[in-house]
N, C-alpha and C positions, 0 to 999 in steps of 0.2 A: 061829180067829185065826192070823195069819201069824207065822212065827218072828221073833223080835226080831233085827234086823241087828246085827252087831258094832259097837263104837264106832269113830268116826273119830279118827285120831291125827295130830297135826301137831307136829313138832319144829322149834323155831326155829333149832337148830344141832345138830350131832352130840353124842352123849353127854350128854343132858339131866341137869342137876343138880336141877331142880325139875319139879313136875307141877301142872297145874291141871285139875281134873275139872269140866266145865261141864254142868250139868243143864238141859235145855230146858224150856219152858213147856208148859202143857196144849194138846194138839192139834198141837204142833209136832214136830220130830224133830231128830236129831243135827246136821243141816246148818244149823240156824237161826242158830247163833252162830259158825260157822266164820269169817265175815268179821271177827269181832272180833280175830283173831290179827294180821293185818297192821295193823289200826287201832291196836293197842297199841304197835306199833313197839318191840319188845323186843330187836331184833337186836344191839344194842350191849351188852346185859347178859348174865347167865348164860344158858346154854341151858335152855329150858323145853319140856316136852312138854305139849301141850294134848290132853285126852281128852274126846271128845264122845259120850257113850253115848245110846242110844235107850231111852225108856221102853217098857214093853209096851203092846200095844193092849188096851183094855178098854171096856166100856160105862160111861159116866159118867152117873150118876143125875140130877144137877142139870142136865145138858145133854140132857134127854129121852131118856136111854139111848143116845145116839149113841156108836158105837165110835170111839175115837181113842187116840192115845198119851197115857198119863197115868201119873204115879207113884203115884197112889192115887185111889180113887173119891171124888168130892165128892157128899155127900148133899143139901146145901142151901147156897145162897149167902147166906142171910139173917143168919147170926150173924157177930159181929165176929171170931170164931175159925173161922168156917165149921163145917159139920158134915161130918166126913170119916170114911172107913173106916180105923180104926186098924190093922186087919190088913194093909191095903195099905201104910200107912206103915211098918209093921214089915218087910214084904217088900222094900220099896224101900231101907230102911236096910241090909238084908242085902246087896242088890245093890251099894250104894255101898261097903260094907266089902270086897266082892270086888274092886271096881275099885281100891280103895286097896291091897289085898294084891297085886294084879297088878303095880302099880308098885313095891311093896316088893321083889318077886321080881326085878324088873329093875334094882334098885340104887338106887331113890329112897326114902329113909326117909320115914315118915309126917310127921315134923317139917318136911319140905320139900314137902309136898303141900297144895295149897289146894283147898277145895271152893267151887264157884261155881254160881250158878243164876239164872234169870230166872223171875218169876211163880211157878207151881207148883214149878218147879225151885229157886227161891230158898227156898220153903217147905221143900223137902226139904233144902236146904243147912243151914238152921237145925236141922231135926230130926235129920238124920244127923250133922251136925257137933257139936252139943252133946251127943250121946249116944255119940260114938265113944270108945273106951277108950284110944286112943293120941293124944298131942298132935299136932294138925295145925298147919300153918304159918299158916293164916288162913282166914276165911270171907268170901266175896264174895256179897252179897245184892242183887240188882237187882230192884226192884219186887216185893218179897216180903212174906211174913207168916208168923206162927207158926200152923200148922194145928191144933195141939192142945197147949196148955200142959201138960195133965195127962200126956200121953204123954211129953213131954220131961222133966218134973219127976220122973216115976217111974223114969226111966232115965238121968238126967243123969250125965255122966262127969266125975269130978274132974280128969282129964287135960286136959280142954278147958274148964275153968272160966274161964280168963282168955285164951282164944284171941282175938286181935284180929279185928274184923269191919269190913269196908267195906260200908256199907248206903246205897243210893240209891233215890229214889222220885220219881215225877212228881206235882207238885202238882195237875195236872188229870187224874189217872188215874181214868177212869170204869169200869174193870174191877175194879181193886183200889184203892179209895180210899186216899189217903195216910194216913188214920187207922189203917188196918191196918198199914202200914209203921211208923208212929210207935209203935203198941202193941207191935209186935215189937221195935223198938229199945229201948223202955223195959223190956221183959221181959229182953232181953239185958243191959242195963245193971244191972238188979237182980240178975242172976246174977254180976256182977263183970267183965263184958267191957268192953274198950276199943272203943267203937263209933265209927267215923268216919262220921258221918251227913251225907248230902247230899240236898237237895230241889231239884228243877229244874222250871221252868215248861214241862212237857211232859205228854202223855197216857201211856198204858201202853206205853212204848217206852224206847229208849236214845238219849241225845243225845251230841254230840261233847264237850261240857264234862264230862259224866259219864265218858267214856272217858279224857279227859285226867287227871281226878282219880284214876281207878283206876290208870292207868299210874304216877302218882307214888306212890300207896300201895303198889302191888305191888312197885315197884322198891325202896322203902324197906324193906319186909318182907324181900325176898330178900337185900338187903344186910345186914340184921340177922341173918339165918339162915346166911349164907355161912360 
């Protein structure tokens, strides 16, 4: 396996007050969502540091053992919750905690850090976010799902019981059917979260209307935390 490259970082202005850690999807890499930064058009607001880490390379069982960047191994695509390697989930949660701690050391408190992700990265956003011991600024879930309810329920953190969540999904998603996103939304609502839910007539992707809604939600959250 090749060494995992360091995260890509983009600051919207000097001395960032907030950070957004963006976790890519299965088989992608840190570059995948870099174009989101200019699309969000946050230059007029508080300075934000976007952090784009790379998942490690691993053989993914459900993809015929092909080696690709993944936050955890997927054993089967058949279940509504998928069958996943919980040891891999745990290891990636530890990696996310290190990313958060690195921003803390640079002066950004956890309360002003957002976890974000797309697809498998969004599944990690739910998992790492709901189990993190310090209160986060918010969670951003794009075309995501909950990979293991039991894993989260056994480790759920009181500090993030009410962390706001922006969740969006494509109605025509043939990779992660919208029912997976709806089940994850309902799980988060049952835990007491304020979930801003959006469904769009799109496949497994991101659309302009979704980015516009995210801009508004993120701006409102940063204003509330300033």
